[in-house]
Steps between C-alpha positions, in 0.01 A plus 500: 500500500546126515725393214582152378829430324569188295872430468778470756798601291689825553246711309205363694683543831599858418139578407390359836765706678408826325126457543522395865721804566203708382269338752324241284419149625685254283470125445758343266458156343791297363453163330815352658750688719587869472819583308530144368465550124623772263590749774762272655653396166643834390860593416523639857535855367316821576587688184393762255540261209783639292402277206148650492654822370551327165126447467416856602342419837634820656205560733535151644878532543465833679231364732700183568814699585306707754348184649839327506631772730188489717539128559864558591409767754205315656671164552882522469537172690358310202616724214851624421662709227657282232757624249452331161752504216400488133818397310534657156644261242611599154254258335207581729154583368500846662737777398695716743275791404184301567626380837619846597164654417311220673691507827507879494120502470473239777700728726288805416175309555633401844472867600626564851563134576732410787668250267802603288442595138626266225864543399739363239775260610807444286607152397763455772253600774242250377761223491624589848148460635426188291827314431319187375319698229602444137713798400503438123330793331418666832506880477381588851159514657233704673442468872155591625303430818175328579384323817517131588236359732369178648165492323335240723608654832415852384157382392449333838592830666230674295255232616595580860420868441162393363420283800610777737234713325236235562500339154358146504713273281338173392745248356402177322181678398455466121251741343292346224332816372438869561212728405441867413274510807807458721450133589748217482436127510749277679581143403326403824176632350475801730407832340622821665396852402705817534460872440791470256684198360850485350629235261877524544593147398790581267527234225151373596319836474359448151420136573298593811293743293444233236383251764269770635356565151626858500654636179860610534605819321869421562681186398807347657798322354634255757877478478705260711823636641740236631809543716793286609686508831854396411778379726728788406581805707501837326588828668344740247161483330487497121250568226609332176374454146397147411752399228352560155188669643400848608333380822692514826546280805631553853775337702449612859662415832252311715570348842860410416406359158386643166149562371482470120186603312267548343320340208185604313278208400133541417273246665144421610360501852454124475875444442732427790702806605840332515840561344545267204829334412514713183476816711774378732727423206418838344608685816806277552618566142445875541698499826786295351535743210630764743688315775823303483387274785203347327211314658297192416159376601669322792586843645133604512384456860148639455263626231184706538248650262218752507230622262504863394155640413589731210250727332469372145665747266757315292579162349840521670482429878816706548315806372171446683390767742563477874238769553179432687135581433167494684155388395188589697178301488259643756651435842773278354842636401749274317873573487691386192879483482735671742839412641657454843672838523189705422260307726457789747442757225243268341328461838476876549332533160259219586385694809406794276325265258264353758442783749 
C-alpha cells in the first residue's frame, strides 16, 4: 500500500518506520522541520511515568516501562540509565506508605527490566549524594531508575531509519486538509491520494479534522510544559514535590548544567508556545525551596516549551490521561494523544489499525 502520514514528530516518524518495515510505500509531510515542535521539547526522559500510577494509568505505565527498555537497547548511544531520587520530607504530600507502595508497584510493573528496582535510601545516604539539598525534615528517599535521552538526536536517528527504508520525508509542506477518501491537500494547492492516510499531528490532530470538516470523537486538552536550563551542576537527578502542591517537578543533570521542569499550563493552538516569566519564577521558587545554593532568573541560560496533547478527561491537567486513541474515517486514521516513550508501541498498533 501507499500510505501518507501527516506529522513529523516522534509518533509520525515511528509510524513511518513501522509501516515501511512492513513493506509499505510511505510519504510523510511535515509543516516545518521534523522533530522541531513538541517532540524536541520534552523533559529528555524515556520513562514509565511514576506519577501516572496515582491516576490509575497502569496499562500505560507498564507499556511505557517496556518501551523505555527497548529504546535503551536499540540506541544506547543516545539513551542512558538515570538514577532518580525522590526525597521524602516529613511535611510532604505523600506518606511513606504511599511512596513505598507506589515505587514497589513501579518496580513490579518493570518486570524483567535491566534497570535496578527502586530502593529506599536513608537520610545520610541522600545527603551524601546531594549535599546542597535542604536537610530539614528530610527522612530519606527512594531511588529509582528511568532513562535519559537526547530527544532531538534520537528522533533524527528514527528519521534515518525511515529514509533507509525508502520513506519520502517532505519538510516545509503544510497540509491544509485530509479526507476519508485518503486524500490530503497541501498549502501549495496540490491534492495527493493514498491507499491509507494517517493524521499524526499531535496537538494539531483535532484541529486538522476540524479544518477538514470531519467530526472528532476525541477531544484534546493542550497543556504547555516549560523547562529551564540552569547554570548549576547537579550530579544526581531528583523528582520533588512543588511546595504546597501535590504535583511534582524534576531537577535533572543535563550537559553539565541542570534541567528544571515542568509546568502545566492550558493554552490554545493560536498562543505562542514559550515559557512565560511566571513559569520561570514558579520553577525557580520550587528549586530554591530545596537547595541551599539558590538560583535567580539570571542563572537561567535557556528555556523551552512544548504542547502536550492530552486526552480530555479531567479539569486538572495534572490528572489528564497520557493514553492515546485512534479514530477511523474511511481510509483516514487519526491518532490522538500519546507520549515520547510509547511512540513505537503506538506505531505498532497503528499498523494493525490500517492493514
